[in-house]
N, C-alpha and C positions, 0 to 999 in steps of 0.2 A: 710863290705865291700858289704853288701848288696847282695851276693850271695843266689841264692835260695834252696841252698842246701847244707849241708856239710857231710863228712863222718869220722867214727873215725878210720878209718883202709881198707887196699887197699880189703880185702876180703868183706866186708860190702861195697862197692862201686863196685866192677867186679859182685856181685851178684844182682846188683841194677837192676829192670825191666827197665829204663828208661836210664840206661847207655849202648851205642852201638860201642862205639871208646872209646879206653885210649892212651893218651898222655903218652909217661914214659920222663921224664924230671931229673931226677937225675942221681946222677952217677952212672957210668956203673957198679960200686960193686953188685948196687941193681938190674941191669935191670933183671937177673934172676928169683930173688923172685915174684914182681911184674908182668913181662911179662908173666911168667907163671900161676900165678893164673890167669890173665884178659883171656887167651887164654883157660885155661879149662872151664873159664866161656862164652867162645862163642865169646869174644869180639875181634874187631881187634885190632892189637897192632902196635903203632907208637913211633917209637926211635928216639929221637935224635942223638943218636951217635951210637958208635958199638952195636951190636945187643945181645952179650955178654962180659963177661971180658975173651977174647983167643976163639980160633978156637973150643974147646970142649963146652963154654956155648952157643955158636952159633948155632954148629949142634945141641944139645940138644933142645933148643926153636925152632928150624927149623924144628926138628922131632915132637914134641908138636903140632905145628901149622899144619903139613902135616896131623898128624894124627887125628886132631879137623876139619882139614877143615878149619880152617881161614887164614887171613893175617896176616902178621908179618914182 
């Protein structure tokens, strides 16, 4: 596909120094895991849909982002 780089998993991708923003375009059921990994690595997280699967997940992700000082 001509991509300059590919990653084996989310953890590898969010820890790569060349990554500074993560756009999450998977089903909501996977947002919590992926967005938390991105935020904990200091990445800004952009989502195409809901922050989490329900209010509890959204609040958890918002709290993690506030604690880390990143946008989500």
